[in-house]
N, CA, C and O atoms as a GROMACS GRO file, in nm:
protein
  592
    1UNK      N    1  22.610  -6.576  15.468
    1UNK     CA    2  22.588  -6.432  15.452
    1UNK      C    3  22.721  -6.368  15.410
    1UNK      O    4  22.829  -6.408  15.454
    2UNK      N    5  22.709  -6.269  15.324
    2UNK     CA    6  22.829  -6.203  15.271
    2UNK      C    7  22.848  -6.065  15.334
    2UNK      O    8  22.757  -6.008  15.394
    3UNK      N    9  22.970  -6.014  15.318
    3UNK     CA   10  23.005  -5.881  15.367
    3UNK      C   11  22.911  -5.776  15.306
    3UNK      O   12  22.870  -5.683  15.375
    4UNK      N   13  22.878  -5.792  15.179
    4UNK     CA   14  22.791  -5.695  15.112
    4UNK      C   15  22.653  -5.686  15.176
    4UNK      O   16  22.583  -5.586  15.160
    5UNK      N   17  22.612  -5.790  15.249
    5UNK     CA   18  22.482  -5.790  15.315
    5UNK      C   19  22.478  -5.703  15.440
    5UNK      O   20  22.370  -5.658  15.480
    6UNK      N   21  22.593  -5.678  15.501
    6UNK     CA   22  22.593  -5.603  15.628
    6UNK      C   23  22.677  -5.475  15.625
    6UNK      O   24  22.674  -5.397  15.719
    7UNK      N   25  22.752  -5.454  15.517
    7UNK     CA   26  22.842  -5.337  15.513
    7UNK      C   27  22.762  -5.206  15.505
    7UNK      O   28  22.650  -5.202  15.456
    8UNK      N   29  22.824  -5.101  15.555
    8UNK     CA   30  22.770  -4.966  15.544
    8UNK      C   31  22.819  -4.911  15.411
    8UNK      O   32  22.940  -4.912  15.384
    9UNK      N   33  22.728  -4.863  15.329
    9UNK     CA   34  22.765  -4.817  15.194
    9UNK      C   35  22.800  -4.668  15.190
    9UNK      O   36  22.880  -4.625  15.107
   10UNK      N   37  22.741  -4.591  15.278
   10UNK     CA   38  22.772  -4.448  15.284
   10UNK      C   39  22.879  -4.427  15.391
   10UNK      O   40  22.849  -4.414  15.510
   11UNK      N   41  23.002  -4.425  15.347
   11UNK     CA   42  23.116  -4.426  15.438
   11UNK      C   43  23.168  -4.284  15.461
   11UNK      O   44  23.185  -4.207  15.366
   12UNK      N   45  23.193  -4.252  15.586
   12UNK     CA   46  23.261  -4.127  15.622
   12UNK      C   47  23.408  -4.150  15.591
   12UNK      O   48  23.467  -4.247  15.639
   13UNK      N   49  23.467  -4.063  15.511
   13UNK     CA   50  23.607  -4.080  15.473
   13UNK      C   51  23.687  -3.955  15.507
   13UNK      O   52  23.632  -3.848  15.534
   14UNK      N   53  23.817  -3.972  15.506
   14UNK     CA   54  23.911  -3.862  15.527
   14UNK      C   55  23.998  -3.849  15.402
   14UNK      O   56  24.008  -3.941  15.322
   15UNK      N   57  24.061  -3.732  15.389
   15UNK     CA   58  24.153  -3.708  15.278
   15UNK      C   59  24.294  -3.700  15.334
   15UNK      O   60  24.313  -3.652  15.446
   16UNK      N   61  24.394  -3.746  15.259
   16UNK     CA   62  24.533  -3.745  15.307
   16UNK      C   63  24.582  -3.607  15.350
   16UNK      O   64  24.659  -3.596  15.445
   17UNK      N   65  24.537  -3.502  15.282
   17UNK     CA   66  24.587  -3.367  15.310
   17UNK      C   67  24.516  -3.298  15.427
   17UNK      O   68  24.556  -3.189  15.466
   18UNK      N   69  24.412  -3.359  15.483
   18UNK     CA   70  24.342  -3.297  15.596
   18UNK      C   71  24.434  -3.289  15.718
   18UNK      O   72  24.522  -3.373  15.737
   19UNK      N   73  24.411  -3.187  15.799
   19UNK     CA   74  24.487  -3.177  15.924
   19UNK      C   75  24.433  -3.280  16.023
   19UNK      O   76  24.321  -3.328  16.009
   20UNK      N   77  24.514  -3.312  16.121
   20UNK     CA   78  24.469  -3.406  16.224
   20UNK      C   79  24.355  -3.346  16.306
   20UNK      O   80  24.267  -3.418  16.352
   21UNK      N   81  24.357  -3.216  16.323
   21UNK     CA   82  24.249  -3.149  16.395
   21UNK      C   83  24.117  -3.166  16.319
   21UNK      O   84  24.014  -3.196  16.380
   22UNK      N   85  24.120  -3.147  16.187
   22UNK     CA   86  24.000  -3.167  16.106
   22UNK      C   87  23.953  -3.312  16.114
   22UNK      O   88  23.834  -3.338  16.128
   23UNK      N   89  24.045  -3.405  16.106
   23UNK     CA   90  24.011  -3.547  16.112
   23UNK      C   91  23.948  -3.582  16.247
   23UNK      O   92  23.850  -3.656  16.253
   24UNK      N   93  24.005  -3.531  16.354
   24UNK     CA   94  23.951  -3.558  16.488
   24UNK      C   95  23.809  -3.504  16.500
   24UNK      O   96  23.723  -3.568  16.560
   25UNK      N   97  23.785  -3.387  16.444
   25UNK     CA   98  23.650  -3.329  16.447
   25UNK      C   99  23.551  -3.417  16.372
   25UNK      O  100  23.439  -3.438  16.418
   26UNK      N  101  23.592  -3.469  16.255
   26UNK     CA  102  23.505  -3.556  16.177
   26UNK      C  103  23.470  -3.682  16.256
   26UNK      O  104  23.354  -3.719  16.266
   27UNK      N  105  23.572  -3.747  16.313
   27UNK     CA  106  23.547  -3.869  16.390
   27UNK      C  107  23.456  -3.841  16.509
   27UNK      O  108  23.366  -3.919  16.539
   28UNK      N  109  23.479  -3.729  16.574
   28UNK     CA  110  23.398  -3.692  16.690
   28UNK      C  111  23.255  -3.659  16.650
   28UNK      O  112  23.160  -3.708  16.712
   29UNK      N  113  23.239  -3.577  16.549
   29UNK     CA  114  23.104  -3.537  16.504
   29UNK      C  115  23.023  -3.656  16.454
   29UNK      O  116  22.902  -3.664  16.476
   30UNK      N  117  23.089  -3.748  16.386
   30UNK     CA  118  23.019  -3.863  16.331
   30UNK      C  119  23.010  -3.980  16.430
   30UNK      O  120  22.946  -4.081  16.403
   31UNK      N  121  23.075  -3.963  16.546
   31UNK     CA  122  23.076  -4.064  16.651
   31UNK      C  123  23.126  -4.200  16.599
   31UNK      O  124  23.063  -4.304  16.620
   32UNK      N  125  23.240  -4.194  16.530
   32UNK     CA  126  23.302  -4.316  16.478
   32UNK      C  127  23.446  -4.324  16.529
   32UNK      O  128  23.508  -4.222  16.560
   33UNK      N  129  23.498  -4.445  16.537
   33UNK     CA  130  23.632  -4.466  16.590
   33UNK      C  131  23.744  -4.462  16.489
   33UNK      O  132  23.861  -4.469  16.526
   34UNK      N  133  23.709  -4.451  16.362
   34UNK     CA  134  23.811  -4.446  16.259
   34UNK      C  135  23.745  -4.434  16.123
   34UNK      O  136  23.624  -4.454  16.108
   35UNK      N  137  23.826  -4.401  16.023
   35UNK     CA  138  23.773  -4.384  15.888
   35UNK      C  139  23.881  -4.413  15.784
   35UNK      O  140  23.999  -4.388  15.807
   36UNK      N  141  23.838  -4.464  15.670
   36UNK     CA  142  23.932  -4.484  15.560
   36UNK      C  143  23.980  -4.350  15.505
   36UNK      O  144  23.906  -4.251  15.505
   37UNK      N  145  24.102  -4.348  15.460
   37UNK     CA  146  24.158  -4.230  15.394
   37UNK      C  147  24.154  -4.261  15.245
   37UNK      O  148  24.208  -4.362  15.199
   38UNK      N  149  24.088  -4.173  15.170
   38UNK     CA  150  24.061  -4.201  15.028
   38UNK      C  151  24.116  -4.090  14.940
   38UNK      O  152  24.103  -3.972  14.971
   39UNK      N  153  24.178  -4.132  14.831
   39UNK     CA  154  24.228  -4.040  14.729
   39UNK      C  155  24.186  -4.095  14.593
   39UNK      O  156  24.216  -4.209  14.560
   40UNK      N  157  24.118  -4.014  14.516
   40UNK     CA  158  24.069  -4.054  14.384
   40UNK      C  159  23.985  -4.181  14.391
   40UNK      O  160  23.993  -4.266  14.302
   41UNK      N  161  23.905  -4.195  14.497
   41UNK     CA  162  23.815  -4.310  14.512
   41UNK      C  163  23.879  -4.435  14.566
   41UNK      O  164  23.810  -4.533  14.596
   42UNK      N  165  24.012  -4.435  14.580
   42UNK     CA  166  24.083  -4.554  14.627
   42UNK      C  167  24.128  -4.537  14.773
   42UNK      O  168  24.164  -4.427  14.816
   43UNK      N  169  24.124  -4.645  14.846
   43UNK     CA  170  24.168  -4.645  14.986
   43UNK      C  171  24.319  -4.641  14.989
   43UNK      O  172  24.386  -4.730  14.935
   44UNK      N  173  24.374  -4.536  15.052
   44UNK     CA  174  24.520  -4.522  15.062
   44UNK      C  175  24.568  -4.533  15.206
   44UNK      O  176  24.689  -4.534  15.231
   45UNK      N  177  24.474  -4.542  15.300
   45UNK     CA  178  24.511  -4.553  15.440
   45UNK      C  179  24.388  -4.562  15.526
   45UNK      O  180  24.275  -4.563  15.478
   46UNK      N  181  24.412  -4.568  15.656
   46UNK     CA  182  24.303  -4.567  15.752
   46UNK      C  183  24.354  -4.494  15.876
   46UNK      O  184  24.471  -4.507  15.914
   47UNK      N  185  24.267  -4.416  15.938
   47UNK     CA  186  24.304  -4.339  16.056
   47UNK      C  187  24.204  -4.370  16.166
   47UNK      O  188  24.083  -4.368  16.144
   48UNK      N  189  24.255  -4.398  16.285
   48UNK     CA  190  24.168  -4.431  16.397
   48UNK      C  191  24.193  -4.337  16.515
   48UNK      O  192  24.290  -4.262  16.518
   49UNK      N  193  24.103  -4.344  16.610
   49UNK     CA  194  24.119  -4.267  16.734
   49UNK      C  195  24.251  -4.305  16.801
   49UNK      O  196  24.318  -4.220  16.859
   50UNK      N  197  24.287  -4.430  16.794
   50UNK     CA  198  24.412  -4.478  16.854
   50UNK      C  199  24.531  -4.405  16.792
   50UNK      O  200  24.624  -4.366  16.862
   51UNK      N  201  24.528  -4.388  16.659
   51UNK     CA  202  24.635  -4.316  16.590
   51UNK      C  203  24.643  -4.173  16.643
   51UNK      O  204  24.751  -4.121  16.670
   52UNK      N  205  24.528  -4.110  16.656
   52UNK     CA  206  24.524  -3.971  16.704
   52UNK      C  207  24.575  -3.960  16.847
   52UNK      O  208  24.643  -3.863  16.882
   53UNK      N  209  24.544  -4.058  16.930
   53UNK     CA  210  24.594  -4.057  17.068
   53UNK      C  211  24.746  -4.069  17.073
   53UNK      O  212  24.810  -4.015  17.163
   54UNK      N  213  24.804  -4.138  16.975
   54UNK     CA  214  24.950  -4.153  16.972
   54UNK      C  215  25.020  -4.017  16.961
   54UNK      O  216  25.133  -4.002  17.008
   55UNK      N  217  24.954  -3.920  16.900
   55UNK     CA  218  25.017  -3.789  16.887
   55UNK      C  219  25.023  -3.716  17.020
   55UNK      O  220  25.095  -3.617  17.034
   56UNK      N  221  24.949  -3.765  17.118
   56UNK     CA  222  24.945  -3.700  17.250
   56UNK      C  223  25.029  -3.776  17.353
   56UNK      O  224  25.029  -3.740  17.471
   57UNK      N  225  25.098  -3.878  17.309
   57UNK     CA  226  25.183  -3.954  17.400
   57UNK      C  227  25.329  -3.934  17.363
   57UNK      O  228  25.360  -3.891  17.251
   58UNK      N  229  25.416  -3.963  17.454
   58UNK     CA  230  25.559  -3.948  17.431
   58UNK      C  231  25.618  -4.081  17.387
   58UNK      O  232  25.603  -4.181  17.458
   59UNK      N  233  25.683  -4.086  17.272
   59UNK     CA  234  25.745  -4.212  17.228
   59UNK      C  235  25.850  -4.257  17.329
   59UNK      O  236  25.923  -4.175  17.386
   60UNK      N  237  25.856  -4.386  17.350
   60UNK     CA  238  25.952  -4.442  17.444
   60UNK      C  239  26.080  -4.477  17.370
   60UNK      O  240  26.080  -4.562  17.280
   61UNK      N  241  26.190  -4.413  17.408
   61UNK     CA  242  26.318  -4.444  17.341
   61UNK      C  243  26.355  -4.591  17.359
   61UNK      O  244  26.319  -4.652  17.460
   62UNK      N  245  26.427  -4.646  17.265
   62UNK     CA  246  26.465  -4.788  17.277
   62UNK      C  247  26.563  -4.808  17.393
   62UNK      O  248  26.648  -4.723  17.421
   63UNK      N  249  26.549  -4.922  17.458
   63UNK     CA  250  26.644  -4.955  17.565
   63UNK      C  251  26.779  -4.986  17.502
   63UNK      O  252  26.788  -5.037  17.390
   64UNK      N  253  26.883  -4.956  17.577
   64UNK     CA  254  27.017  -4.981  17.525
   64UNK      C  255  27.108  -5.021  17.639
   64UNK      O  256  27.076  -5.008  17.757
   65UNK      N  257  27.222  -5.071  17.599
   65UNK     CA  258  27.323  -5.115  17.693
   65UNK      C  259  27.455  -5.049  17.654
   65UNK      O  260  27.495  -5.056  17.538
   66UNK      N  261  27.521  -4.986  17.750
   66UNK     CA  262  27.653  -4.929  17.723
   66UNK      C  263  27.757  -5.035  17.758
   66UNK      O  264  27.757  -5.091  17.868
   67UNK      N  265  27.845  -5.061  17.663
   67UNK     CA  266  27.944  -5.165  17.683
   67UNK      C  267  28.075  -5.123  17.618
   67UNK      O  268  28.080  -5.101  17.497
   68UNK      N  269  28.179  -5.112  17.697
   68UNK     CA  270  28.312  -5.076  17.650
   68UNK      C  271  28.312  -4.947  17.566
   68UNK      O  272  28.378  -4.938  17.463
   69UNK      N  273  28.237  -4.849  17.612
   69UNK     CA  274  28.233  -4.719  17.546
   69UNK      C  275  28.141  -4.713  17.426
   69UNK      O  276  28.132  -4.609  17.360
   70UNK      N  277  28.072  -4.821  17.395
   70UNK     CA  278  27.979  -4.823  17.281
   70UNK      C  279  27.837  -4.847  17.330
   70UNK      O  280  27.814  -4.880  17.446
   71UNK      N  281  27.744  -4.830  17.240
   71UNK     CA  282  27.602  -4.850  17.272
   71UNK      C  283  27.549  -4.966  17.191
   71UNK      O  284  27.568  -4.974  17.069
   72UNK      N  285  27.482  -5.057  17.260
   72UNK     CA  286  27.414  -5.169  17.195
   72UNK      C  287  27.265  -5.151  17.220
   72UNK      O  288  27.219  -5.156  17.334
   73UNK      N  289  27.190  -5.130  17.113
   73UNK     CA  290  27.046  -5.113  17.128
   73UNK      C  291  26.981  -5.249  17.146
   73UNK      O  292  27.009  -5.343  17.073
   74UNK      N  293  26.894  -5.257  17.245
   74UNK     CA  294  26.824  -5.381  17.276
   74UNK      C  295  26.688  -5.388  17.206
   74UNK      O  296  26.624  -5.493  17.204
   75UNK      N  297  26.646  -5.276  17.149
   75UNK     CA  298  26.518  -5.269  17.079
   75UNK      C  299  26.540  -5.199  16.945
   75UNK      O  300  26.644  -5.139  16.921
   76UNK      N  301  26.441  -5.208  16.860
   76UNK     CA  302  26.449  -5.153  16.726
   76UNK      C  303  26.449  -5.000  16.728
   76UNK      O  304  26.352  -4.939  16.773
   77UNK      N  305  26.554  -4.939  16.680
   77UNK     CA  306  26.566  -4.793  16.675
   77UNK      C  307  26.470  -4.736  16.570
   77UNK      O  308  26.414  -4.628  16.589
   78UNK      N  309  26.452  -4.808  16.461
   78UNK     CA  310  26.361  -4.761  16.355
   78UNK      C  311  26.218  -4.748  16.406
   78UNK      O  312  26.145  -4.659  16.364
   79UNK      N  313  26.178  -4.836  16.495
   79UNK     CA  314  26.043  -4.827  16.553
   79UNK      C  315  26.029  -4.699  16.633
   79UNK      O  316  25.925  -4.633  16.627
   80UNK      N  317  26.131  -4.663  16.708
   80UNK     CA  318  26.129  -4.537  16.783
   80UNK      C  319  26.120  -4.418  16.686
   80UNK      O  320  26.045  -4.324  16.711
   81UNK      N  321  26.196  -4.422  16.578
   81UNK     CA  322  26.193  -4.315  16.478
   81UNK      C  323  26.053  -4.304  16.417
   81UNK      O  324  26.004  -4.193  16.394
   82UNK      N  325  25.989  -4.417  16.390
   82UNK     CA  326  25.853  -4.418  16.334
   82UNK      C  327  25.754  -4.358  16.434
   82UNK      O  328  25.668  -4.278  16.397
   83UNK      N  329  25.768  -4.396  16.560
   83UNK     CA  330  25.680  -4.342  16.665
   83UNK      C  331  25.699  -4.191  16.680
   83UNK      O  332  25.603  -4.117  16.696
   84UNK      N  333  25.822  -4.148  16.673
   84UNK     CA  334  25.853  -4.006  16.686
   84UNK      C  335  25.792  -3.927  16.570
   84UNK      O  336  25.736  -3.820  16.590
   85UNK      N  337  25.803  -3.980  16.449
   85UNK     CA  338  25.746  -3.913  16.332
   85UNK      C  339  25.594  -3.902  16.345
   85UNK      O  340  25.536  -3.801  16.309
   86UNK      N  341  25.531  -4.006  16.396
   86UNK     CA  342  25.386  -4.002  16.414
   86UNK      C  343  25.347  -3.906  16.526
   86UNK      O  344  25.241  -3.843  16.520
   87UNK      N  345  25.431  -3.895  16.627
   87UNK     CA  346  25.400  -3.804  16.738
   87UNK      C  347  25.400  -3.658  16.696
   87UNK      O  348  25.331  -3.576  16.757
   88UNK      N  349  25.477  -3.625  16.593
   88UNK     CA  350  25.484  -3.484  16.550
   88UNK      C  351  25.405  -3.460  16.420
   88UNK      O  352  25.415  -3.353  16.360
   89UNK      N  353  25.327  -3.560  16.378
   89UNK     CA  354  25.248  -3.547  16.255
   89UNK      C  355  25.145  -3.436  16.268
   89UNK      O  356  25.096  -3.407  16.378
   90UNK      N  357  25.114  -3.372  16.155
   90UNK     CA  358  25.012  -3.268  16.154
   90UNK      C  359  24.902  -3.295  16.050
   90UNK      O  360  24.795  -3.235  16.056
   91UNK      N  361  24.930  -3.385  15.956
   91UNK     CA  362  24.832  -3.418  15.853
   91UNK      C  363  24.798  -3.567  15.856
   91UNK      O  364  24.878  -3.649  15.904
   92UNK      N  365  24.682  -3.600  15.806
   92UNK     CA  366  24.634  -3.738  15.805
   92UNK      C  367  24.735  -3.831  15.738
   92UNK      O  368  24.763  -3.939  15.791
   93UNK      N  369  24.789  -3.792  15.623
   93UNK     CA  370  24.882  -3.880  15.551
   93UNK      C  371  25.008  -3.912  15.629
   93UNK      O  372  25.074  -4.013  15.601
   94UNK      N  373  25.045  -3.831  15.727
   94UNK     CA  374  25.164  -3.854  15.808
   94UNK      C  375  25.137  -3.952  15.923
   94UNK      O  376  25.229  -4.012  15.978
   95UNK      N  377  25.010  -3.968  15.957
   95UNK     CA  378  24.975  -4.049  16.074
   95UNK      C  379  24.901  -4.177  16.037
   95UNK      O  380  24.906  -4.275  16.111
   96UNK      N  381  24.832  -4.177  15.926
   96UNK     CA  382  24.747  -4.290  15.888
   96UNK      C  383  24.828  -4.419  15.874
   96UNK      O  384  24.949  -4.417  15.850
   97UNK      N  385  24.760  -4.529  15.889
   97UNK     CA  386  24.818  -4.659  15.859
   97UNK      C  387  24.801  -4.681  15.710
   97UNK      O  388  24.689  -4.686  15.659
   98UNK      N  389  24.912  -4.694  15.640
   98UNK     CA  390  24.907  -4.705  15.494
   98UNK      C  391  24.880  -4.848  15.447
   98UNK      O  392  24.824  -4.868  15.339
   99UNK      N  393  24.919  -4.946  15.526
   99UNK     CA  394  24.894  -5.085  15.489
   99UNK      C  395  24.757  -5.124  15.546
   99UNK      O  396  24.746  -5.174  15.658
  100UNK      N  397  24.655  -5.100  15.466
  100UNK     CA  398  24.518  -5.120  15.511
  100UNK      C  399  24.473  -5.262  15.482
  100UNK      O  400  24.494  -5.315  15.373
  101UNK      N  401  24.411  -5.324  15.581
  101UNK     CA  402  24.352  -5.455  15.563
  101UNK      C  403  24.212  -5.431  15.506
  101UNK      O  404  24.128  -5.370  15.572
  102UNK      N  405  24.188  -5.479  15.385
  102UNK     CA  406  24.060  -5.459  15.319
  102UNK      C  407  23.994  -5.594  15.291
  102UNK      O  408  24.056  -5.699  15.307
  103UNK      N  409  23.869  -5.588  15.250
  103UNK     CA  410  23.796  -5.711  15.222
  103UNK      C  411  23.706  -5.690  15.100
  103UNK      O  412  23.667  -5.577  15.068
  104UNK      N  413  23.675  -5.797  15.033
  104UNK     CA  414  23.587  -5.795  14.916
  104UNK      C  415  23.441  -5.804  14.961
  104UNK      O  416  23.413  -5.866  15.063
  105UNK      N  417  23.350  -5.744  14.888
  105UNK     CA  418  23.209  -5.754  14.924
  105UNK      C  419  23.156  -5.897  14.914
  105UNK      O  420  23.054  -5.928  14.975
  106UNK      N  421  23.223  -5.983  14.838
  106UNK     CA  422  23.179  -6.121  14.820
  106UNK      C  423  23.233  -6.215  14.928
  106UNK      O  424  23.197  -6.332  14.931
  107UNK      N  425  23.318  -6.164  15.017
  107UNK     CA  426  23.371  -6.246  15.125
  107UNK      C  427  23.259  -6.280  15.224
  107UNK      O  428  23.161  -6.207  15.236
  108UNK      N  429  23.275  -6.391  15.292
  108UNK     CA  430  23.176  -6.431  15.392
  108UNK      C  431  23.200  -6.356  15.523
  108UNK      O  432  23.308  -6.302  15.546
  109UNK      N  433  23.099  -6.354  15.606
  109UNK     CA  434  23.114  -6.290  15.737
  109UNK      C  435  23.214  -6.366  15.824
  109UNK      O  436  23.283  -6.307  15.907
  110UNK      N  437  23.222  -6.496  15.805
  110UNK     CA  438  23.321  -6.575  15.878
  110UNK      C  439  23.462  -6.533  15.838
  110UNK      O  440  23.550  -6.520  15.923
  111UNK      N  441  23.483  -6.510  15.708
  111UNK     CA  442  23.614  -6.462  15.662
  111UNK      C  443  23.643  -6.324  15.719
  111UNK      O  444  23.756  -6.296  15.758
  112UNK      N  445  23.543  -6.238  15.723
  112UNK     CA  446  23.561  -6.103  15.779
  112UNK      C  447  23.598  -6.111  15.927
  112UNK      O  448  23.688  -6.041  15.973
  113UNK      N  449  23.527  -6.197  16.000
  113UNK     CA  450  23.556  -6.214  16.143
  113UNK      C  451  23.700  -6.262  16.162
  113UNK      O  452  23.770  -6.214  16.251
  114UNK      N  453  23.744  -6.356  16.079
  114UNK     CA  454  23.880  -6.408  16.090
  114UNK      C  455  23.983  -6.300  16.062
  114UNK      O  456  24.084  -6.290  16.131
  115UNK      N  457  23.957  -6.217  15.960
  115UNK     CA  458  24.050  -6.108  15.927
  115UNK      C  459  24.057  -6.006  16.041
  115UNK      O  460  24.165  -5.959  16.075
  116UNK      N  461  23.944  -5.974  16.098
  116UNK     CA  462  23.940  -5.879  16.209
  116UNK      C  463  24.021  -5.932  16.326
  116UNK      O  464  24.097  -5.857  16.388
  117UNK      N  465  24.006  -6.058  16.356
  117UNK     CA  466  24.081  -6.119  16.468
  117UNK      C  467  24.229  -6.132  16.435
  117UNK      O  468  24.314  -6.099  16.518
  118UNK      N  469  24.262  -6.179  16.315
  118UNK     CA  470  24.402  -6.200  16.278
  118UNK      C  471  24.481  -6.070  16.274
  118UNK      O  472  24.598  -6.067  16.314
  119UNK      N  473  24.418  -5.964  16.226
  119UNK     CA  474  24.489  -5.836  16.209
  119UNK      C  475  24.462  -5.737  16.322
  119UNK      O  476  24.516  -5.626  16.323
  120UNK      N  477  24.379  -5.779  16.418
  120UNK     CA  478  24.346  -5.695  16.535
  120UNK      C  479  24.301  -5.555  16.494
  120UNK      O  480  24.353  -5.455  16.541
  121UNK      N  481  24.202  -5.552  16.404
  121UNK     CA  482  24.145  -5.426  16.359
  121UNK      C  483  23.998  -5.419  16.398
  121UNK      O  484  23.936  -5.521  16.429
  122UNK      N  485  23.943  -5.299  16.396
  122UNK     CA  486  23.803  -5.280  16.432
  122UNK      C  487  23.712  -5.265  16.312
  122UNK      O  488  23.591  -5.281  16.322
  123UNK      N  489  23.771  -5.234  16.197
  123UNK     CA  490  23.691  -5.208  16.077
  123UNK      C  491  23.769  -5.252  15.954
  123UNK      O  492  23.892  -5.247  15.950
  124UNK      N  493  23.695  -5.293  15.853
  124UNK     CA  494  23.755  -5.334  15.726
  124UNK      C  495  23.690  -5.255  15.613
  124UNK      O  496  23.569  -5.268  15.591
  125UNK      N  497  23.766  -5.174  15.542
  125UNK     CA  498  23.711  -5.112  15.422
  125UNK      C  499  23.677  -5.221  15.320
  125UNK      O  500  23.754  -5.316  15.302
  126UNK      N  501  23.564  -5.207  15.256
  126UNK     CA  502  23.522  -5.302  15.154
  126UNK      C  503  23.556  -5.240  15.019
  126UNK      O  504  23.511  -5.130  14.987
  127UNK      N  505  23.637  -5.312  14.942
  127UNK     CA  506  23.687  -5.257  14.815
  127UNK      C  507  23.663  -5.356  14.701
  127UNK      O  508  23.648  -5.476  14.722
  128UNK      N  509  23.662  -5.300  14.579
  128UNK     CA  510  23.656  -5.386  14.461
  128UNK      C  511  23.798  -5.428  14.425
  128UNK      O  512  23.892  -5.396  14.497
  129UNK      N  513  23.812  -5.499  14.316
  129UNK     CA  514  23.942  -5.551  14.274
  129UNK      C  515  24.046  -5.445  14.243
  129UNK      O  516  24.165  -5.475  14.239
  130UNK      N  517  24.002  -5.321  14.222
  130UNK     CA  518  24.095  -5.213  14.190
  130UNK      C  519  24.124  -5.122  14.310
  130UNK      O  520  24.194  -5.022  14.297
  131UNK      N  521  24.069  -5.157  14.426
  131UNK     CA  522  24.094  -5.078  14.546
  131UNK      C  523  23.998  -4.963  14.568
  131UNK      O  524  24.019  -4.880  14.656
  132UNK      N  525  23.891  -4.957  14.487
  132UNK     CA  526  23.791  -4.852  14.505
  132UNK      C  527  23.702  -4.884  14.625
  132UNK      O  528  23.658  -4.998  14.642
  133UNK      N  529  23.676  -4.784  14.706
  133UNK     CA  530  23.596  -4.802  14.827
  133UNK      C  531  23.450  -4.822  14.792
  133UNK      O  532  23.389  -4.742  14.721
  134UNK      N  533  23.393  -4.933  14.842
  134UNK     CA  534  23.252  -4.964  14.820
  134UNK      C  535  23.171  -4.950  14.948
  134UNK      O  536  23.050  -4.925  14.944
  135UNK      N  537  23.237  -4.966  15.062
  135UNK     CA  538  23.169  -4.962  15.191
  135UNK      C  539  23.267  -4.990  15.303
  135UNK      O  540  23.389  -4.991  15.283
  136UNK      N  541  23.211  -5.013  15.420
  136UNK     CA  542  23.295  -5.048  15.535
  136UNK      C  543  23.216  -5.145  15.623
  136UNK      O  544  23.094  -5.137  15.632
  137UNK      N  545  23.287  -5.236  15.686
  137UNK     CA  546  23.224  -5.331  15.777
  137UNK      C  547  23.302  -5.328  15.908
  137UNK      O  548  23.425  -5.335  15.908
  138UNK      N  549  23.230  -5.317  16.018
  138UNK     CA  550  23.293  -5.310  16.151
  138UNK      C  551  23.274  -5.443  16.224
  138UNK      O  552  23.201  -5.530  16.179
  139UNK      N  553  23.343  -5.455  16.336
  139UNK     CA  554  23.327  -5.575  16.420
  139UNK      C  555  23.180  -5.595  16.455
  139UNK      O  556  23.128  -5.706  16.451
  140UNK      N  557  23.114  -5.485  16.491
  140UNK     CA  558  22.974  -5.492  16.530
  140UNK      C  559  22.886  -5.541  16.414
  140UNK      O  560  22.796  -5.623  16.434
  141UNK      N  561  22.912  -5.490  16.292
  141UNK     CA  562  22.835  -5.533  16.175
  141UNK      C  563  22.850  -5.684  16.154
  141UNK      O  564  22.752  -5.754  16.129
  142UNK      N  565  22.973  -5.732  16.164
  142UNK     CA  566  23.002  -5.874  16.142
  142UNK      C  567  22.934  -5.958  16.249
  142UNK      O  568  22.870  -6.058  16.218
  143UNK      N  569  22.947  -5.917  16.373
  143UNK     CA  570  22.886  -5.992  16.483
  143UNK      C  571  22.733  -5.997  16.469
  143UNK      O  572  22.671  -6.102  16.487
  144UNK      N  573  22.675  -5.882  16.437
  144UNK     CA  574  22.529  -5.875  16.418
  144UNK      C  575  22.485  -5.971  16.307
  144UNK      O  576  22.386  -6.042  16.321
  145UNK      N  577  22.560  -5.972  16.196
  145UNK     CA  578  22.528  -6.060  16.084
  145UNK      C  579  22.544  -6.206  16.118
  145UNK      O  580  22.464  -6.289  16.075
  146UNK      N  581  22.647  -6.239  16.195
  146UNK     CA  582  22.670  -6.379  16.232
  146UNK      C  583  22.565  -6.430  16.331
  146UNK      O  584  22.536  -6.550  16.335
  147UNK      N  585  22.510  -6.340  16.409
  147UNK     CA  586  22.410  -6.379  16.510
  147UNK      C  587  22.267  -6.382  16.454
  147UNK      O  588  22.175  -6.428  16.521
  148UNK      N  589  22.252  -6.332  16.332
  148UNK     CA  590  22.116  -6.326  16.273
  148UNK      C  591  22.068  -6.463  16.231
  148UNK      O  592  21.956  -6.476  16.180
   0.00000   0.00000   0.00000
């Protein structure tokens, strides 16, 4: 069975310029946990409830060690800066995950399951060779198809 056999073709999408408040309303009203961010028909990101929750948490500063009057960071400072930027985001494009894991409609459900597990994602936008959104497949869709 292929991804095209179980994917949802009418996909709820978000736009990069939407506010996070608007995006949260869409996810809530549609009762979905995340949605692809689309510009000119192409997937440019993905936004999930988890991303939105990050804006309500306080980023944890990197641990450091003071030694001889200097500071040695024990964790990645850039990661803290990234978390801080996401915490103060106001638009979808500032918070979305830009490196989206996508799948082809001709891929098998086994391949989709492997991608979901390997990348620890809940949904895969289904795209053509040019990145145009054709549909979306979730963990539940894949599982249902594999059990059929």
